[in-house]
C-alpha positions in Angstrom: 110.5 87.5 76.6 107.9 88.9 79.0 109.2 91.1 81.8 108.2 88.5 84.4 110.3 85.8 82.7 113.3 88.2 82.5 113.1 88.9 86.2 113.3 85.1 86.8 116.1 84.6 84.3 118.1 87.2 86.1 117.4 85.3 89.4 118.6 82.0 87.8 121.8 83.7 86.6 122.4 85.0 90.1 121.8 81.6 91.6 124.3 79.8 89.4 126.8 82.6 88.6 129.5 82.4 87.3 128.4 79.0 85.9 126.1 80.5 83.1 126.3 77.2 81.2 124.4 75.6 84.1 121.5 78.0 83.4 121.5 77.0 79.7 121.2 73.3 80.6 118.3 74.0 83.0 116.4 76.0 80.5 116.8 73.3 77.8 114.7 71.0 80.1 112.3 73.7 81.4 112.2 76.6 78.9 110.3 79.0 81.2 112.7 80.8 83.6 109.9 81.3 86.1 108.9 77.6 86.2 112.5 76.6 86.3 113.3 78.9 89.2 110.2 77.8 91.2 110.9 74.1 90.6 114.4 74.5 92.1 113.1 76.3 95.2 116.0 78.8 95.2 116.4 81.2 98.1 116.6 84.4 96.0 114.1 87.2 95.8 113.7 87.8 92.1 111.9 91.1 92.4 114.4 92.5 94.9 117.3 91.5 92.6 115.5 93.1 89.6 115.2 96.4 91.6 119.0 96.4 92.0 119.5 96.4 88.3 117.1 99.3 88.0 119.0 101.2 90.7 122.3 100.6 88.9 120.7 101.7 85.5 121.5 98.4 84.0 119.3 96.9 81.3 118.9 93.2 80.9 118.3 92.4 77.2 117.2 88.9 76.1 118.1 87.5 72.7 114.5 87.9 71.4 114.6 91.7 71.9 115.5 94.2 69.2 118.4 95.8 71.1 120.2 92.4 71.3 123.1 92.5 68.8 122.0 90.6 65.7 125.3 88.9 64.9 125.5 87.7 68.5 122.2 85.9 68.2 123.6 83.8 65.4 126.4 82.1 67.3 126.2 78.6 69.0 125.1 79.0 72.6 124.5 82.8 72.5 124.0 84.6 75.8 120.3 84.1 76.9 120.6 87.7 78.0 123.2 90.5 78.3 123.5 93.1 80.9 124.0 96.5 79.5 125.2 99.9 80.7 125.1 102.6 78.1 123.5 102.1 74.7 123.6 99.7 71.7 122.6 101.5 68.5 120.8 100.0 65.6 122.8 99.3 62.4 126.2 99.8 64.0 129.0 97.7 62.5 131.4 96.3 65.1 135.1 95.4 64.7 136.9 93.7 67.6 140.4 94.6 68.6 142.3 92.4 71.0 145.9 92.0 72.1 148.5 91.7 74.8 147.9 93.1 78.3 151.7 93.9 78.3 151.7 95.8 75.0 155.0 96.9 73.6 155.7 100.4 72.3 155.6 98.9 68.9 152.1 97.4 69.4 150.8 100.7 70.8 152.3 102.7 68.0 150.9 100.3 65.4 147.4 100.5 66.9 147.6 104.4 67.0 148.4 104.3 63.3 146.0 101.7 62.1 142.8 102.4 64.2 141.9 106.0 63.3 141.0 105.3 59.6 138.5 102.7 60.8 136.5 104.8 63.2 134.1 106.3 60.7 132.9 102.8 59.6 133.2 100.6 62.7 132.5 100.8 66.4 135.4 99.2 68.2 134.7 96.3 70.5 137.3 95.1 73.0 137.6 93.4 76.4 138.5 96.4 78.7 141.7 94.7 79.8 145.0 96.5 80.3 147.2 97.0 77.3 145.8 96.8 73.8 142.1 96.5 74.9 142.2 99.7 76.9 144.1 101.6 74.3 141.5 100.6 71.7 138.8 102.1 73.8 140.8 105.2 74.6 141.7 105.9 70.9 138.0 105.6 70.0 137.0 108.0 72.7 139.7 110.5 71.8 138.2 110.7 68.3 134.8 111.2 69.9 133.6 107.8 68.7 131.6 105.2 70.5 133.2 102.0 71.8 131.9 98.8 73.3 133.5 97.0 76.2 132.7 93.3 77.0 133.4 92.5 80.6 134.2 89.2 82.3 132.5 90.2 85.6 129.2 91.8 86.7 128.7 95.4 85.6 128.9 96.6 89.2 132.5 95.4 89.4 135.1 97.5 87.7 138.1 95.3 86.7 140.9 96.3 86.5 140.2 98.9 89.2 142.4 101.5 87.6 140.0 101.7 84.7 137.3 103.4 86.7 137.5 106.6 84.7 137.5 104.6 81.4 134.4 102.7 82.6 132.5 105.9 83.1 133.6 107.3 79.7 132.5 104.2 77.9 129.1 104.2 79.7 128.5 107.8 78.4 129.9 107.2 74.9 129.1 103.6 74.0 128.2 100.5 76.0 129.5 98.1 78.6 128.2 94.5 78.2 128.4 91.4 80.4 126.7 88.0 80.3 127.3 87.9 84.1 124.8 89.2 86.7 125.6 91.7 89.4 128.2 90.6 92.0 130.0 88.2 89.7 133.8 88.5 90.3 136.3 88.4 87.4 137.2 84.8 87.8 139.8 83.6 85.2 137.4 81.0 83.7 134.9 83.8 82.9 137.1 85.3 80.2 137.0 82.5 77.5 133.2 82.8 77.5 133.5 86.6 77.4 135.8 86.3 74.4 133.1 84.4 72.4 130.9 87.5 72.9 133.6 89.8 71.6 134.0 87.7 68.5 130.3 87.0 68.1 129.2 90.6 68.1 131.8 91.7 65.5 132.2 91.4 61.8 135.9 90.7 62.3 138.7 90.6 64.8 142.1 92.4 64.6 144.8 90.9 66.8 147.5 93.4 67.5 150.0 91.5 69.7 149.6 88.0 71.1 151.8 85.3 72.6 151.5 81.8 71.3 149.1 80.9 74.1 146.9 83.9 74.9 143.3 85.0 75.3 143.6 86.9 72.1 144.0 83.7 70.2 141.0 82.2 71.9 139.0 85.2 70.6 140.5 84.7 67.1 139.5 81.0 67.2 136.0 81.9 68.2 135.9 84.3 65.3 137.1 81.6 62.9 134.4 79.2 64.2 131.7 82.0 63.6 132.9 82.7 60.1 134.3 86.2 60.9 137.2 87.9 59.3 140.5 87.6 61.1 143.3 90.2 60.9 146.7 90.3 62.4 149.5 92.9 62.7 153.0 91.5 62.0 155.9 92.2 64.3 159.4 91.3 65.2 160.5 87.7 64.8 162.4 88.1 68.1 159.4 89.1 70.2 157.3 86.6 72.2 154.4 89.1 71.8 154.1 88.4 68.1 154.5 84.6 68.0 150.7 84.4 68.2 150.0 86.9 65.5 152.5 85.4 63.2 150.9 82.0 63.8 147.5 83.5 62.7 149.0 85.0 59.6 150.5 81.6 58.7 147.1 80.0 59.1 145.4 82.5 56.8 144.6 85.7 58.8 144.9 88.8 56.7 148.1 90.7 57.4 147.5 94.4 58.3 149.9 97.2 57.8 147.3 100.1 57.7 143.7 100.6 58.5 142.8 100.6 54.8 143.8 96.9 54.6 140.8 96.2 56.8 138.5 98.5 55.0 139.4 96.8 51.7 138.6 93.4 53.1 135.0 94.7 53.7 134.9 96.5 50.3 134.8 99.9 52.0 136.4 102.4 49.6 137.7 105.7 50.9 139.0 108.8 49.0 142.7 108.6 48.8 144.3 111.3 50.9 147.9 112.2 49.9 150.4 112.1 52.7 151.4 115.6 53.7 154.9 116.6 52.8 157.0 117.4 55.9 159.7 119.9 55.1 162.8 120.2 57.3 163.8 123.7 58.2 167.4 122.9 58.9 170.1 120.2 58.5 169.3 118.6 61.9 165.6 118.1 61.1 166.5 116.7 57.6 168.8 114.1 59.2 166.1 113.1 61.7 163.4 112.8 59.1 165.6 110.8 56.8 166.5 108.5 59.7 162.9 108.0 60.7 161.7 107.1 57.2 162.7 103.5 57.7 161.1 102.8 61.1 160.3 104.4 64.5 163.4 104.8 66.6 164.4 105.6 70.2 166.4 108.7 71.2 169.6 106.7 71.5 169.1 105.1 68.1 168.5 108.5 66.4 171.6 109.8 68.2 173.7 106.9 66.8 172.5 107.4 63.3 172.5 111.2 63.0 175.5 112.0 65.3 173.7 115.2 66.3 175.0 116.5 69.6 172.8 115.3 72.5 171.4 118.7 73.7 170.8 119.9 70.1 169.1 116.6 69.3 166.9 116.8 72.4 165.8 120.4 71.6 165.2 119.6 67.9 163.1 116.6 68.6 161.0 118.6 71.1 160.4 121.4 68.6 159.5 118.9 65.9 157.0 117.3 68.2 155.4 120.7 69.0 155.2 121.4 65.3 153.7 118.0 64.7 156.4 116.9 62.3 157.0 113.8 64.4 155.2 112.1 67.3 156.3 110.0 70.2 154.8 106.8 71.5 156.4 105.4 74.6 160.1 105.8 73.9 159.8 105.7 70.1 159.8 108.6 67.7 158.1 108.4 64.3 157.2 110.7 61.4 153.7 112.2 61.9 151.9 111.4 58.6 
């Protein structure tokens, strides 16, 4: 698309934001954004609004341009253009990770275990929300890997506000994408459309934790419609946070216990790395390691199982953390393999 047409497409987006679907309908009747804009006699200065994008260092990429993600171009009703901060690199493979905004310690710990083995082969895409989304971005960045955030608002609006630092980090080490023009607020009805982009850009979607009715399941359903792989992490039968993931597994999503399960689904073979043997140096450490072999536990649960005196248990756990024999996520301890 010529630059002049892009300028007018941005102006149309602004005129009808957040109703992007209205712009699609207009352009089906009048394919030229410039002619469509002029015929509607809209009171927006296209050139002035274009300069705002330049000032914010935001690119506007239309679907006929090389930088537009190729898989996204294939979906029904793809974004006519995406606003971009940061950089999309050629030949990157994307894996979407979504989950509960109120992630449990179990969900966080499962993600911390499963995600790292995937980072050499996939750039992680998520929705920048609290909980699992934000943790997916943070884990990627902690391993010095790129990550992509798809927003449900304009790129000049950081939502949630407390993710300002994360926003800046992703801009430097990945990309922030939105279908919405500058000034678009994070209305609740923006997010289902946002979720189709998360699914559309990716080869597959991993759902970490999700209630029976959640945005994560909307993303998974889009992925199913687009012919993408769907993965889900199982959880407790007593948790509302895993009702949605268990439903996906019943319906055919691939159950994931480790990152390698996802790599195998894409026929990506890795050298097998033997788990390091963690040797206890005293009886207390042996009891703790034996107890944690079955599952991660809280301090109180370890105390009940080992009967180690409280102060001794506290100091032993702390020392084992320092020596990286165990690690802690939230209030749960686990063996550091």
